[in-house]
C-alpha positions in Angstrom: -16.0 -35.8 -23.3 -19.2 -36.2 -21.5 -20.1 -33.3 -19.3 -23.3 -34.7 -17.8 -23.8 -38.4 -17.1 -26.8 -40.7 -17.2 -27.3 -41.8 -13.6 -29.3 -45.0 -13.8 -30.8 -44.8 -10.3 -33.4 -47.1 -8.9 -35.8 -44.2 -8.6 -35.3 -43.3 -12.2 -35.8 -46.9 -13.4 -39.0 -47.0 -11.5 -40.5 -43.8 -12.8 -39.4 -44.6 -16.4 -41.0 -48.0 -16.3 -44.2 -46.6 -14.9 -44.3 -44.0 -17.7 -43.5 -46.4 -20.5 -45.8 -49.3 -19.4 -48.7 -47.6 -17.7 -49.6 -50.2 -15.2 -48.4 -53.2 -17.1 -48.3 -56.7 -15.6 -45.2 -58.7 -15.0 -46.9 -61.7 -16.5 -47.8 -59.9 -19.8 -47.8 -61.8 -23.0 -44.5 -61.3 -24.9 -45.3 -59.7 -28.2 -41.8 -58.6 -29.0 -40.4 -62.1 -29.7 -39.3 -62.1 -33.3 -39.9 -58.3 -33.6 -37.3 -56.5 -35.7 -36.5 -54.3 -32.6 -36.5 -57.2 -30.2 -32.8 -56.8 -29.1 -33.2 -53.2 -28.2 -36.6 -53.7 -26.5 -35.1 -56.6 -24.5 -32.4 -54.2 -23.3 -35.2 -52.0 -22.0 -37.0 -54.9 -20.4 -33.8 -56.3 -18.8 -33.1 -52.9 -17.2 -36.7 -52.7 -15.9 -37.9 -50.0 -18.2 -40.5 -52.1 -20.0 -43.1 -54.4 -18.5 -46.1 -56.2 -19.9 -49.7 -55.3 -19.2 -51.4 -58.5 -20.0 -51.9 -57.6 -23.6 -48.2 -57.2 -24.5 -45.6 -54.4 -24.9 -47.4 -52.8 -27.9 -44.1 -52.1 -29.9 -46.0 -50.9 -33.0 -48.1 -48.3 -31.2 -47.5 -44.7 -32.3 -45.9 -42.5 -29.7 -46.8 -38.8 -29.1 -44.8 -35.7 -28.7 -45.6 -35.5 -25.1 -44.8 -39.1 -24.3 -41.4 -38.9 -26.0 -40.5 -35.6 -24.4 -41.3 -37.0 -20.9 -39.2 -40.1 -21.7 -36.2 -37.8 -22.6 -36.7 -35.6 -19.6 -36.5 -38.7 -17.3 -33.7 -40.4 -19.2 -31.6 -37.2 -18.9 -32.8 -36.7 -15.2 -33.7 -33.1 -16.0 -34.4 -30.9 -13.0 -37.9 -29.4 -12.7 -38.0 -25.7 -13.5 -40.6 -23.1 -12.6 -41.2 -19.8 -14.4 -40.0 -18.8 -17.8 -41.2 -21.1 -20.5 -44.8 -22.2 -20.5 -47.2 -23.8 -22.9 -50.9 -23.0 -23.1 -51.9 -26.6 -23.6 -49.8 -28.2 -20.8 -50.9 -27.7 -17.2 -51.0 -29.7 -13.9 -54.0 -31.7 -15.1 -51.8 -33.3 -17.8 -49.7 -35.2 -15.3 -46.5 -34.4 -17.0 -46.1 -30.6 -16.6 -42.9 -30.8 -14.7 -41.1 -33.1 -17.2 -42.3 -31.0 -20.2 -41.1 -27.7 -18.7 -37.8 -29.3 -17.6 -37.2 -30.5 -21.2 -38.1 -27.0 -22.5 -35.8 -25.2 -20.1 -33.0 -27.6 -21.0 -33.5 -26.8 -24.7 -34.6 -30.4 -25.6 -38.0 -29.3 -26.9 -39.6 -26.2 -28.3 -43.2 -25.2 -28.9 -45.1 -23.6 -31.7 -45.6 -20.0 -32.5 -49.0 -19.9 -31.0 -47.7 -20.8 -27.6 -48.7 -24.5 -27.6 -46.6 -27.7 -27.4 -49.3 -30.1 -28.7 -48.3 -33.0 -26.6 -51.0 -35.3 -28.0 -49.8 -35.0 -31.6 -48.1 -38.0 -33.0 -44.4 -37.3 -33.5 -42.7 -38.1 -36.8 -39.2 -39.5 -37.2 -37.4 -36.2 -38.1 -38.9 -34.4 -35.1 -37.9 -37.3 -32.9 -34.4 -37.0 -34.3 -34.2 -33.3 -33.5 -35.1 -34.0 -29.9 -32.5 -36.7 -29.8 -29.8 -34.4 -31.2 -30.6 -31.9 -28.5 -30.2 -34.7 -25.9 -26.8 -35.6 -27.4 -25.8 -31.9 -27.1 -27.1 -31.8 -23.5 -24.9 -34.7 -22.6 -22.0 -33.0 -24.3 -21.3 -36.0 -26.5 -19.5 -34.9 -29.6 -21.1 -36.3 -32.8 -19.6 -37.0 -36.1 -21.2 -36.8 -39.5 -22.3 -40.0 -41.2 -20.2 -41.2 -44.1 -23.3 -41.9 -46.2 -26.4 -40.0 -47.4 -30.1 -40.9 -47.1 -31.7 -41.6 -50.5 -34.8 -39.7 -49.4 -32.8 -36.7 -48.1 -35.0 -34.2 -50.0 -37.9 -35.1 -47.8 -36.0 -34.1 -44.7 -36.4 -30.4 -43.8 -33.1 -28.6 -44.7 -32.7 -27.2 -41.2 -32.6 -30.7 -39.7 -30.2 -32.4 -42.1 -27.0 -31.6 -40.3 -28.4 -32.8 -37.0 -29.8 -35.9 -38.5 -26.5 -36.9 -40.1 -24.6 -36.4 -36.8 -27.1 -38.7 -35.2 -26.6 -41.2 -38.0 -22.8 -40.9 -37.5 -23.3 -41.6 -33.8 -25.3 -44.6 -34.5 -28.5 -43.3 -32.9 -30.5 -43.3 -36.1 -29.4 -45.6 -39.0 -32.2 -45.7 -41.5 -33.4 -48.8 -43.3 -31.1 -50.4 -45.9 -32.5 -51.0 -49.3 -31.7 -53.8 -51.8 -29.5 -51.4 -53.8 -27.4 -50.6 -50.7 -28.9 -47.1 -50.1 -30.6 -46.1 -46.9 -34.0 -44.5 -46.4 -34.8 -42.3 -43.3 -38.5 -41.8 -44.0 -38.6 -38.5 -42.1 -42.3 -38.0 -42.3 -43.3 -41.4 -41.0 -44.9 -41.4 -37.5 -42.6 -42.9 -34.8 -43.6 -46.0 -32.8 -42.9 -47.2 -29.3 -40.3 -49.6 -30.6 -38.5 -46.8 -32.3 -38.5 -44.7 -29.1 -37.1 -47.7 -27.2 -34.4 -48.3 -29.8 -33.1 -44.7 -30.0 -33.1 -44.4 -26.2 -31.3 -47.7 -25.8 -28.6 -46.5 -28.3 -28.4 -43.1 -26.4 -27.9 -44.9 -23.1 -25.3 -47.3 -24.5 -23.4 -44.4 -26.2 -23.4 -42.3 -23.0 -22.1 -45.3 -20.9 -19.4 -46.0 -23.5 -18.2 -42.4 -23.6 -18.3 -42.2 -19.8 -16.0 -45.2 -19.6 -13.5 -44.0 -22.2 -10.1 -42.7 -21.2 -9.0 -39.8 -23.3 -6.1 -40.7 -25.6 -3.0 -38.6 -25.9 -3.5 -36.3 -28.9 -1.4 -37.3 -31.9 0.1 -35.0 -34.4 -2.5 -34.8 -37.2 -1.4 -34.8 -40.8 -4.6 -33.6 -42.4 -3.4 -32.2 -45.7 -1.4 -33.9 -48.5 -0.1 -33.3 -51.9 -1.5 -35.7 -54.4 -1.7 -36.6 -58.1 -5.0 -36.8 -59.8 -6.4 -39.6 -62.0 -9.0 -39.2 -64.8 -11.4 -41.4 -62.9 -11.6 -38.8 -60.2 -9.4 -40.5 -57.6 -6.1 -39.1 -56.1 -2.9 -40.7 -55.1 -1.2 -39.2 -52.1 2.4 -38.0 -52.5 3.1 -36.7 -49.0 1.2 -35.7 -45.9 1.5 -32.3 -44.1 0.2 -30.7 -40.9 -1.2 -27.5 -42.6 -2.6 -26.2 -45.8 0.2 -23.8 -46.1 2.9 -26.5 -45.9 1.1 -28.7 -48.5 0.5 -25.8 -50.8 4.2 -24.8 -50.6 5.3 -28.3 -51.5 2.7 -28.8 -54.3 4.6 -29.8 -57.5 3.7 -29.3 -61.1 0.5 -31.1 -62.0 -0.2 -31.9 -58.3 -3.0 -30.9 -56.0 -3.5 -30.4 -52.3 -6.1 -32.6 -50.7 -7.9 -32.5 -47.3 -9.3 -36.0 -46.6 -10.6 -37.1 -50.0 -11.3 -33.6 -51.3 -9.1 -31.4 -53.5 -8.7 -28.0 -51.8 -6.1 -26.5 -54.1 -5.0 -27.0 -57.7 -3.1 -25.1 -60.4 -6.1 -24.8 -62.8 -9.4 -26.5 -63.5 -13.1 -26.1 -62.8 -15.1 -25.6 -59.6 -18.4 -27.5 -59.5 -20.7 -26.3 -56.8 -22.2 -28.8 -54.4 -24.8 -29.0 -51.6 -23.7 -28.4 -48.0 -24.1 -30.9 -45.2 -27.0 -28.8 -44.0 -28.8 -29.8 -47.1 -28.9 -26.4 -48.9 -28.5 -26.7 -52.6 -27.3 -23.1 -52.9 -23.8 -21.7 -53.0 -23.4 -18.1 -51.8 -20.8 -16.1 -53.7 -19.1 -13.1 -51.9 -17.1 -10.2 -53.3 -14.7 -10.4 -50.4 -13.7 -13.3 -48.1 -14.3 -11.2 -45.0 -18.0 -11.3 -45.7 -18.3 -15.0 -45.9 -19.6 -15.5 -42.3 -22.8 -13.6 -43.2 -24.9 -15.1 -46.1 -26.8 -11.9 -46.4 -23.6 -10.2 -47.7 -23.3 -12.6 -50.7 -23.6 -10.6 -54.0 -25.2 -13.6 -55.6 -25.8 -17.3 -55.3 -25.9 -20.3 -57.6 -27.5 -23.7 -57.6 -25.7 -27.1 -57.2 -23.7 -28.4 -60.2 -22.8 -25.0 -61.5 -19.5 -24.5 -63.3 -17.2 -21.8 -61.9 -13.8 -20.6 -63.2 -11.1 -21.5 -60.7 -8.6 -18.9 -59.7 -7.0 -19.9 -56.5 -7.7 -21.1 -53.0 -6.6 -20.8 -49.4 -7.4 -22.9 -46.3 -10.5 -20.7 -45.8 -12.0 -20.1 -49.2 -11.9 -20.8 -53.0 -11.5 -17.8 -55.3 -13.5 -18.1 -58.5 -15.0 -16.2 -61.3 -18.7 -16.3 -62.0 -19.9 -14.7 -65.2 -16.6 -12.8 -65.4 -16.9 -11.4 -61.8 -14.4 -12.4 -59.1 -15.9 -14.0 -56.1 -15.2 -16.2 -53.1 -17.0 -19.4 -51.9 -16.6 -21.8 -49.0 -14.8 -25.1 -49.4 -17.9 -26.9 -48.3 -19.6 -25.7 -51.5 -16.7 -26.4 -53.9 -15.8 -29.6 -55.8 -12.5 -28.9 -57.4 -11.8 -30.8 -60.6 -8.5 -30.7 -62.6 -8.9 -30.7 -66.4 -8.1 -34.4 -66.7 -10.9 -35.2 -64.2 -13.7 -33.6 -66.3 -16.1 -35.9 -68.0 -17.6 -33.0 -70.0 -18.0 -29.3 -70.2 -20.7 -26.9 -71.1 -20.2 -25.3 -74.5 -21.9 -23.3 -77.3 -22.7 -24.3 -80.9 -24.4 -22.7 -83.9 -27.4 -24.6 -85.4 -28.5 -24.7 -89.1 -30.7 -21.6 -88.5 -27.7 -19.6 -87.4 -28.9 -19.5 -83.8 -26.7 -19.8 -80.7 -27.3 -23.0 -78.7 -26.0 -23.6 -75.2 -25.2 -27.2 -74.3 -25.1 -27.4 -70.5 -23.3 -30.4 -69.0 -24.4 -31.8 -65.7 -21.5 -33.3 -63.6 -24.1 -34.9 -61.4 -25.8 -36.9 -64.2 -23.1 -36.9 -66.9 -25.7 -35.7 -69.4 -26.2 -32.6 -71.6 -29.2 -30.4 -72.0 -29.4 -27.7 -74.6 -31.5 -24.6 -75.3 -31.5 -21.8 -77.9 -30.4 -18.4 -76.7 -30.9 -16.2 -79.7 -29.2 -15.2 -83.0 -25.6 -16.4 -83.2 -22.6 -14.0 -83.3 -21.2 -13.5 -86.8 -17.9 -15.1 -86.1 -19.2 -18.3 -84.6 -19.8 -21.0 -87.2 -21.9 -24.2 -87.4 -20.0 -27.4 -86.6 -17.6 -25.8 -84.1 -17.7 -25.8 -80.3 -17.1 -22.6 -78.3 -16.6 -21.7 -74.7 -17.6 -18.7 -72.6 -17.3 -18.1 -68.9 -19.3 -14.9 -68.9 -21.8 -15.4 -71.7 -20.3 -12.4 -73.5 -16.7 -13.3 -74.6 -16.5 -16.4 -76.7 -13.4 -18.5 -77.4 -12.5 -21.6 -79.3 -11.8 -24.8 -77.4 -8.2 -23.8 -76.9 -9.1 -20.4 -75.3 -8.4 -18.2 -78.4 -10.8 -15.2 -78.6 -13.4 -15.5 -81.3 -15.9 -12.7 -80.6 -17.4 -10.5 -77.9 -21.1 -10.5 -78.2 -24.1 -9.3 -76.2 -27.2 -11.4 -76.8 -29.9 -8.8 -77.7 -32.9 -10.0 -75.5 -30.6 -11.0 -72.7 -29.4 -7.4 -72.3 -32.5 -5.5 -73.5 -33.6 -3.2 -70.7 -37.1 -3.8 -69.3 -38.1 -0.1 -69.8 -38.5 -0.7 -73.5 -41.8 -1.6 -75.3 -42.6 -4.5 -77.6 -44.0 -3.7 -81.0 -46.6 -6.5 -80.7 -50.2 -6.0 -79.8 -52.2 -7.9 -77.2 -54.0 -9.8 -80.0 -50.7 -10.8 -81.6 -49.3 -12.1 -78.3 -52.5 -14.1 -77.6 -52.4 -15.6 -81.1 -48.8 -16.6 -80.6 -49.6 -18.2 -77.2 -52.5 -20.3 -78.6 -50.3 -21.5 -81.4 -47.5 -22.4 -79.1 -49.8 -24.2 -76.7 -51.3 -26.2 -79.5 -47.8 -27.2 -80.6 -46.8 -28.2 -77.1 -50.1 -30.1 -76.6 -49.4 -32.1 -79.8 -46.1 -33.4 -78.5 -47.9 -35.7 -76.1 -45.9 -34.5 -73.2 -48.0 -35.0 -70.1 -47.0 -31.6 -68.8 -48.9 -30.0 -71.7 -52.0 -32.2 -71.7 -55.0 -29.9 -72.5 -52.7 -26.9 -72.6 -55.0 -25.1 -75.0 -57.8 -25.2 -72.4 -56.0 -25.0 -69.1 -52.9 -22.8 -69.5 -52.8 -19.7 -67.3 -51.3 -17.8 -70.3 -54.6 -18.0 -72.2 -55.9 -14.4 -72.8 -53.0 -12.8 -71.0 -52.2 -10.4 -73.9 -54.3 -7.5 -72.6 -52.9 -7.8 -69.1 -49.4 -7.6 -70.4 -50.0 -4.6 -72.6 -51.8 -2.8 -69.8 -48.9 -3.4 -67.5 -46.5 -2.3 -70.2 -48.4 1.0 -70.6 -49.1 1.8 -67.0 -46.0 0.4 -65.3 -43.4 0.9 -68.1 -42.1 -2.7 -68.5 -41.8 -4.6 -71.7 -44.7 -7.0 -72.3 -42.7 -9.4 -74.4 -40.1 -9.8 -71.6 -42.8 -10.4 -69.1 -44.3 -13.1 -71.3 -40.9 -14.7 -71.9 -40.4 -14.9 -68.1 -43.8 -16.4 -67.6 -43.2 -19.1 -70.2 -39.8 -20.0 -68.6 -40.9 -20.0 -65.0 -44.4 -21.6 -65.4 -43.9 -24.2 -68.2 -46.2 -22.1 -70.4 -48.7 -21.6 -67.6 -49.0 -25.4 -67.0 -46.8 -25.8 -63.9 -48.3 -26.8 -60.5 -47.5 -23.3 -59.1 -49.2 -21.7 -62.0 -52.2 -23.9 -62.0 -52.8 -23.9 -58.2 -51.5 -20.5 -57.1 -51.7 -18.3 -60.3 -48.0 -17.9 -59.9 -46.4 -17.5 -63.4 -43.0 -16.1 -62.3 -41.7 -18.2 -59.4 -42.3 -15.4 -57.0 -41.3 -16.3 -53.4 -40.5 -19.9 -54.5 -37.2 -20.8 -53.0 -34.8 -23.6 -53.9 -34.5 -24.8 -50.3 -38.2 -24.5 -49.4 -39.6 -27.5 -47.6 -41.9 -29.8 -49.5 -44.9 -28.7 -47.4 -44.0 -24.9 -47.6 -47.3 -22.9 -47.9 -47.0 -20.8 -51.0 -49.1 -17.7 -51.5 -52.0 -18.0 -53.9 -52.7 -15.0 -56.1 -56.3 -13.9 -56.7 -55.8 -14.0 -60.4 -53.1 -14.0 -63.1 -53.5 -10.2 -63.4 -52.8 -9.9 -59.7 -49.6 -12.0 -60.2 -48.4 -9.9 -63.1 -49.0 -6.7 -61.1 -47.1 -8.1 -58.2 -44.1 -8.8 -60.4 -44.2 -5.3 -61.7 -44.9 -3.4 -58.5 -43.2 -5.5 -55.8 -40.3 -6.9 -57.8 -39.2 -5.2 -61.0 -40.3 -1.6 -60.3 -39.4 -1.8 -56.6 -36.2 -3.7 -56.2 -34.8 -4.7 -59.6 -35.0 -1.8 -62.0 -34.6 1.5 -60.0 -30.9 2.4 -59.4 -31.5 2.5 -55.7 -33.5 -0.7 -55.5 -32.5 -3.4 -53.1 -31.5 -5.8 -55.9 -30.4 -3.2 -58.5 -27.9 -4.8 -60.8 -29.2 -3.6 -64.2 -32.7 -3.7 -65.7 -32.3 -6.7 -68.1 -32.4 -10.5 -67.7 -28.6 -10.5 -67.8 -26.1 -12.9 -66.1 -24.8 -13.7 -62.7 -22.7 -10.6 -62.9 -25.3 -8.1 -64.1 -29.1 -7.9 -64.5 -32.0 -9.6 -62.8 -30.2 -13.0 -62.8 -27.9 -11.8 -60.1 -30.6 -12.0 -57.4 -33.8 -13.4 -59.1 -32.7 -17.0 -59.6 -30.0 -19.5 -58.6 -29.6 -20.9 -62.2 -26.5 -19.1 -63.6 -28.1 -19.3 -67.1 -31.6 -18.1 -66.1 -31.1 -14.8 -67.9 -30.0 -16.5 -71.1 -32.9 -19.0 -70.9 -35.5 -16.3 -70.4 -34.0 -14.3 -73.3 -34.3 -17.5 -75.4 -38.0 -17.4 -74.8 -38.2 -13.8 -75.8 -36.2 -14.5 -79.0 -38.5 -17.5 -79.9 -41.7 -15.4 -79.3 -40.3 -12.6 -81.5 -39.2 -15.1 -84.2 -42.7 -16.7 -84.3 -44.3 -13.3 -84.7 -42.0 -12.3 -87.6 -38.9 -11.0 -85.8 -40.0 -7.4 -85.8 -38.8 -6.7 -82.2 -35.2 -7.9 -82.6 -32.7 -5.0 -82.9 -35.2 -2.2 -82.5 -33.3 -0.6 -79.7 -29.7 0.5 -79.3 -28.2 -1.0 -76.2 -25.2 0.5 -74.3 -23.2 -0.8 -71.3 -22.0 1.5 -68.6 -18.2 1.7 -68.2 -17.6 3.2 -64.8 -18.8 2.9 -61.2 -20.4 5.9 -59.4 -21.5 7.3 -62.8 -23.6 10.5 -62.8 -26.8 10.4 -64.7 -28.3 13.8 -65.6 -31.5 15.4 -66.7 -29.9 17.3 -69.5 -26.9 16.8 -71.8 -24.5 19.0 -69.8 -22.6 19.1 -66.5 -24.5 21.4 -64.2 -26.8 21.3 -61.2 -28.9 18.6 -63.0 -28.0 15.3 -61.3 -30.8 12.8 -61.6 -29.2 9.8 -59.9 -26.0 7.7 -59.9 -25.2 4.2 -61.2 -23.0 2.8 -58.5 -22.1 -0.4 -60.4 -20.4 -1.0 -63.7 -21.5 -2.9 -66.8 -25.2 -2.0 -66.6 -27.3 -2.1 -69.8 -29.1 1.1 -70.9 -31.3 1.9 -73.9 -30.0 4.7 -76.0 -32.7 6.7 -77.8 -30.6 9.6 -79.2 -27.3 11.4 -78.9 -26.3 15.1 -78.7 -22.9 16.7 -79.1 -22.1 19.4 -76.5 -19.7 21.7 -78.3 -18.7 23.7 -75.2 -17.8 20.5 -73.3 -16.5 18.8 -76.5 -18.3 15.5 -75.7 -21.2 13.5 -76.9 -24.1 12.8 -74.6 -26.5 9.8 -74.9 -30.1 10.1 -74.1 -31.3 6.9 -72.5 -34.6 5.5 -71.1 -34.6 6.1 -67.3 -34.5 3.2 -64.9 -35.6 5.7 -62.2 -39.4 6.1 -62.5 -39.3 9.8 -61.8 -37.9 10.5 -65.3 -38.8 9.2 -68.7 -35.3 9.8 -70.2 -32.0 10.9 -68.8 -28.5 11.7 -70.1 -25.2 10.0 -69.8 -21.8 11.3 -70.9 -20.7 9.4 -74.0 -17.3 8.3 -72.6 -19.1 6.4 -69.9 -21.1 4.2 -72.2 -20.0 1.5 -74.7 -22.6 0.7 -77.4 -22.9 -3.1 -77.7 -25.9 -3.4 -80.0 -27.3 -1.1 -82.6 
């Protein structure tokens, strides 16, 4: 229902026409005949809002922020307001101070962080849309989300997408239809006078329509239904129900529960993550449903089109497993698919060189992409397909266990050292750049001359020695994140590691430029790995290895659920090219308990160094010692806490997974 009405008074018509026409003549030449917005502009003319000035109506002239804000203030009949909000660049001399401040106090417009409003700046379409959505809210007109998406959605700022689709659903903004049936919004295009007239016309008509409506008696809504699925992705309704609980209770064997066109409950299948209506490509995963209202409490996040193991669902959430860890996600992020609906699945194979290859299926494109992870587990054979939900436990296609396997470089802690010298690393880099350059791929054009990896060997070994992080792992990450030093972020910002580059960042987001590659490497070491990721008390401490979405850097560093495996694949290939001398040099263990005490000597006494609060964390075992009085073995491990070089863990608390 409308709480505030548009009162189309004579005084309002007069002031609006004066604003919009600026002394125009009644006998002005008609330059809107045949214009694509003629119908809407005629509406404004017929109501006395637009008049000619002798030279026409100027429909194609750009409109400014100030002009559009004043129009909205007068259309909405906003009361002048004194005190409170002010703008340093809007005063009485502007001639529209009262309207601007009225719009600001009503929440229709906002200024910039420096205290300005910038009324003379041209307004683009997405900022015009934001003001229109606030006007819709001011009128208390309930919007509805459009049933289509704009083909250029990525150009729209993520924070504005929900508002924009509600405006589209209300018919205020429609976009331009393309020959293929898609619609473009063109959010960054400057808005014209004809566009202002068009959206204001639609707002007025919508407000008048809503004002004249008589509320209908509410009908009992049957929003949920049991249904049967078809392989083409469609569903056939069996029976409708008022609530999720009723539909779930009636769900028969092989059936699903749907809400609208979406499956919200099934017996088994796969969950594919999808973008939200706000435009975010990320899905937050929580360890408890009570935390789901606060995105900061998510234990991790994944990008769109990620495969999750389905466990169950309620009306409020979908329970899943990600990398073997139980989590909860919102329905708006979940596309539930029964087994018969899947067009493909990600799987593992072994190549002719006995290497493990991950073949990742995209439900969005219907295509596969593959990458090599490392050496294959002994029990996995060439010519077979294998599955793994957690990148550790591998099964055949029917779900029978084949082998539990920890990929060496994926779980190798960063406190280790590489055997390779700076010269060897540089030699490898130049050889790899030459190989990539020879492929003819445009990304690697002149790579042997332009790559930011050239000459990085000494920097990596210096960081390894001074900051105690493995140079090979740092190089592997640089290769993965920067396209071997050739990405735009590497070339323009000296950013080799994707630092502070976020999935949902706007296209015009100002990224930090590092003074040099060395500055960037030191930042990774000092502000990321050695501050938040490796120390047991770090803000993102989940284990000091590349890892998975359940353990390691991958939990918080990147949204790609296979980021850790991909980075490890780079480390494996570097080592392979240099003779394979790094592989298997260290014994890797995995912690088995939460709240585990780590000590400075191999005994239980007043020698507590720190605690590992989480389970499944990788550690590097350098020696062992049997304590006869305690009748237990102690493992000496490289310390994640920078205060100690090595520490001790009771043997029963560690499982050796690679030696």
